[in-house]
N, C-alpha and C positions, 0 to 999 in steps of 0.2 A: 423548441429551438434546438438545431443541430449543433453539437460542439464543433463542426468544422466551419461553421459560421461565426465563431466566437474567437475573442483574443487568444483563447487557448490553442489555437491552431495557428498562430502568427509568431514570428520571431520575437515579439515583445515579450512573450512570456518565457521564462528561464527554461520551463520543463516541456516545450512544445513538440520537440522531437522525440521525447521520451514517450509522451502519450500517443503520438502518431504511430510510434513504432509498436506500442501496445496493443492498440487497437487493430493494426494491420494484422498482427500475429495472430489475434484471437480469430479475425476472419478466416485466416488460412486453415484454422481447425473448425470452421463452420459453426462458430458460435455467433448469437444473434444478439442485438441490442436489447437490454431490459429497460422497459420505460419506467423511469423513475418520476414519481408523483411531481406534479408541477410545483407544488409548494417548496420543494427541494431541488429540483433540477437547475433552476438559476435564480441567482438572487444578487442584487446590488445594493451597496449600503455605502456609508462614509464613516470616517473615525477622525479622532485628532481634535484639537481646540477649534473654536470658533474662527480663530484667525488663520488657522492652517489644517483646513479640512482635505481629506484625502479620499478618493473612490476606490472601492475595493468590490472586486466581482467573484463569484462563486458558480461553479457548476458541477453537478454531480452526474456521472455517467456510469451506466451500468451494463453488464452482459450476462448472458447464461448459455448453457448448453444442455441438449435435452437428456445427456446421460453423464456427462462428467463434471460440468461445472454448475453448482446449485446456484451461486449469485457470485460476481465480479463486480467491484464497483470502484471508481475513482472520483475522488474529491479534488478539485483543481481551484486555486485561489491565486489571485493576481491583484497586485496593488504597488505602490511605490516602495513600501517597506516589507510587506510579507508576500512570499510566492511559494505555493505548497503543492506538491503532488502528493497524495495519500491514496494508495491502492491496495486491495486486497482481494484475493480470489479465494473462495470458500468452495472447496471442492465436494462433490457429491460423496455421502458417506458409503456408497457401494464400493469406494476405492479407499485402501489404506495411504492416504497421500496428505501431507501437511497442508498448511495454508501458504500462500505466497503473499509476502507483506513488504510494501514499499512506503517508506516515509521520508520524502525529501521535503525539507523545509528550510526556506531561507528567511530569516529573522532580521531585525534591523542591523545587526552588529555580527551574525554568524549565520551558518549553514549547518543544520542538522541532518545526518544522512544514515539512513536505516534500510537495509536490504537483506531479506532472509527467506528460507524456507522455515516457516514457524509451526512447529510441531503442535498437534492437538492430542498426542500421547506422548509416553515417554519416549525419547530419541531411540532408544534400542529397540523399540516396539513398532516405530514407523520408518526407519532409516536402514537400509541395508548397508554393508560395508562399501559397496561400489560407489553409492550415491554420496555417502560421507566423504569418500576419497576425492570424487569429483568435487563436491563443494569446497572442501578445504583447499584444494589446488586453485580453484578460481578466486576464492577469499585471499589467498597468499598474493596472487598477482595482483589484486586490487590494492591491498594493503601495502605493497611494496612502494605504491606512490600515496595513496590516501593514508594519513596517520590513522592510528586506531584511537578511538575515544577512551574516555575512563571506563572501568569495569563497572558493570551494571550490578545492582543489588539481587540477592538470590530470588527474592520474589518476582523480579521482573525476569532475570536471565532463564528461568525455567519455561519461558514462552519463546525461547529461542534456539537456534540449532548451532553446532559447532561451525557452521559454514556462515554465520552472521557478519555481514559487513556494517561496521558502526564508526561513523566519523563525525567530528567536529571541526569545521573549518572557519578561520577569519573571513570576513567580508573582505576580499582583495583580489586583485588580477590573478594571481597564481592560484587561488581557489577556483575562479571562473573557469581556467584551462583544465585544472583537474576534473571539474564537473563536465565539461564539454567533451572530454576525451576518456580519461580512465573510468569514471564513474559510468558514463554512457556505454562503454564497451562491457563493462561487468554486469551491468543492468541487461543488455541484450543477451548475455550468456547465461545469466540467471533465468531469465524469462523463457529462453529457448529450451534450457535443461528441464525447467518445471514443466511446460507443456509437454515436451517428449516423454517424460516420466508420467506424467498423468494419462495421457492418451494410449500410453503402451501397457499401463497397469491392468491387473485382472480383478474382476469382483471378488470380495470377502465374503466370509460366511457371515449368516445373520448375527450371531454372537459378538463378532468383532464389528460388526456394523453398529450395534447399540453402544458399544465402547466409544466407537467415533463420534456417534451422535453426542454421547455426554461430554466427551473431549472437547468437541466444537463449542457446546454450549458453556462449557467452563471458560474456555477461551474468551468467547464473546461476551459472556458475562463481567468477566474481569476488566476486558478493554473498555465496556460500557460504563462501568463504575469507576474505572481509574484512568480514563483518557486523558493523557497529558495536555492534550490540545484544546481541552474544555476552556480553561481561562482565555486563552487567546481567541478562540471562536466567540465566546460570551462578549467579550470587549469590543469585537469586531461587527459581530451580528445580532447581539442581543441574548439573554439568557433563554428566552422562550423557543426561538428558533435553533439554538444550540441544542438544547435538551431534546428537542423533536428529531432533529437531524441525527443525533448520536443513537437515540432509543428506536427510532423507527426505521431508519434506513442503514446506518453504518454498521452497526452491532445488533441487529435485531436477530434474537433466537429464532423468530417465526420463519426465517428463510432457510434454518437448517432442517433437512429433512430426515 
């Protein structure tokens, strides 16, 4: 099934224009679609009480690039109460580039919004001053409208950059407007800057490449073990499917070269 033929390309899904822009930009850089195993590419389920059942759909889309991107994947969820776009680019370790992480989650009462260049090494070993300045400028522009959420714990914060966009919004019309306008503009700016940085970068020496492999594995292992979406996914799709999705697709270290 093509994602273009699903609800995730329609106006009914909150994040449709985000995924459309994401896929179109990757195509401009000659990325090709990565075929996700059938068991995980599309799933329908129901949740709620017997008297109030809700349908929910999940689609997992993937892409790769022969030299620059080891694996990129988007998990899309749509239901009356939950709407999720979770996206991650795992760059090839020939290049000293962070991950691009997107986690836009609409829950029954709030929206949780995360957008960042997520480091696989210490920030000072992966970001030059020019990139940091660009990211902080984009972050300040976004957070001039979007309120910043509470400070993260040290264990979690080490996996984010100084350019982190992190917001928690109530479910209301003002939030919808912020998502449709400010967040979307910031998302486009972050994605464009990330792809430009990645595709202009030069290959690193073998010693640093091994550090990048280790760093990416550490990040993926942490995300796999501590994924905050695990309880929600388990309640919506069952524990067995959730564990397989997290371990085999979303944060599998087998896709780190």
